[in-house]
C-alpha positions as CSV (number, residue, x, y, z in Angstrom):
1,M,-31.1,16.8,-39.7
2,M,-30.9,13.5,-37.9
3,Y,-28.4,14.1,-35.1
4,G,-28.8,17.8,-34.3
5,W,-30.0,19.5,-31.1
6,D,-33.5,18.3,-31.7
7,G,-33.3,15.3,-29.4
8,G,-31.8,12.8,-31.9
9,G,-28.7,10.8,-31.2
10,W,-27.7,9.1,-28.0
11,G,-28.8,11.5,-25.4
12,I,-27.3,12.6,-22.1
13,G,-27.5,9.1,-20.6
14,A,-25.1,7.7,-23.1
15,W,-22.6,10.5,-22.5
16,L,-22.8,9.9,-18.7
17,A,-22.3,6.2,-19.2
18,M,-19.2,6.8,-21.4
19,A,-17.8,9.2,-18.8
20,L,-18.3,6.6,-16.1
21,M,-16.7,3.9,-18.2
22,M,-13.7,6.1,-18.9
23,M,-13.3,6.9,-15.2
24,L,-13.5,3.2,-14.3
25,F,-11.0,2.3,-17.0
26,W,-8.4,4.9,-16.0
27,G,-8.9,4.3,-12.3
28,G,-8.4,0.6,-12.9
29,L,-5.3,1.2,-14.9
30,V,-3.8,3.5,-12.3
31,T,-4.7,0.9,-9.5
32,L,-3.0,-1.9,-11.5
33,V,0.2,0.1,-12.0
34,I,0.3,1.0,-8.3
35,L,-0.2,-2.6,-7.3
36,L,2.5,-3.8,-9.7
37,L,5.0,-1.2,-8.4
38,R,4.3,-2.1,-4.8
39,H,5.0,-5.8,-5.4
40,T,8.2,-5.6,-7.4
41,P,10.9,-8.2,-6.7
42,A,13.2,-5.3,-5.7
43,N,11.0,-4.4,-2.8
44,E,10.9,-8.0,-1.6
45,A,14.6,-8.4,-2.0
46,T,15.4,-5.4,0.2
47,T,13.0,-6.8,2.9
48,A,14.6,-10.2,2.7
49,L,18.2,-8.8,3.1
50,R,17.3,-7.1,6.4
51,P,18.2,-9.3,9.3
52,A,15.2,-10.6,11.4
53,H,16.7,-9.2,14.6
54,Q,16.5,-5.7,13.2
55,D,12.7,-6.1,12.8
56,A,12.4,-7.6,16.2
57,E,14.4,-4.8,17.8
58,R,12.3,-2.2,16.0
59,I,9.2,-3.7,17.4
60,L,10.8,-3.9,20.9
61,N,11.7,-0.2,20.6
62,E,8.1,0.7,19.6
63,R,6.7,-1.3,22.6
64,F,9.1,0.5,24.9
65,A,8.2,3.9,23.5
66,R,4.4,3.2,23.9
67,G,5.0,2.2,27.5
68,E,3.9,-1.4,27.1
69,I,7.1,-2.7,28.8
70,D,9.4,-1.2,31.4
71,E,13.1,-0.4,31.2
72,A,14.3,-3.6,32.8
73,E,12.3,-5.8,30.5
74,Y,13.4,-3.7,27.5
75,T,17.0,-4.0,28.4
76,A,16.8,-7.8,29.0
77,R,15.0,-8.4,25.7
78,R,17.4,-6.2,23.7
79,T,20.3,-8.0,25.2
80,A,18.8,-11.4,24.3
81,L,18.2,-10.1,20.7
82,R,21.8,-8.9,20.3
83,R,23.3,-12.1,21.8
84,P,25.1,-14.1,19.0
85,E,23.5,-17.4,18.2
């Protein structure tokens, strides 16, 4: 009886190492899939289609909401952003 319960075989250390390697493998695979899905050309295309003034206006709205700028400055900057070029 070579590989029975009498201490023969790989032992608990090998089983722990295999479990760790499987977790690393599956964790790496899931991470790779998530990274690939986050950087698809479709995501970049929708960002590129959005006008730059919308991003600037969103930031302006956030600054006003946080109280970093007052109403007069907010109105002046919003008007400047919406002015046709």
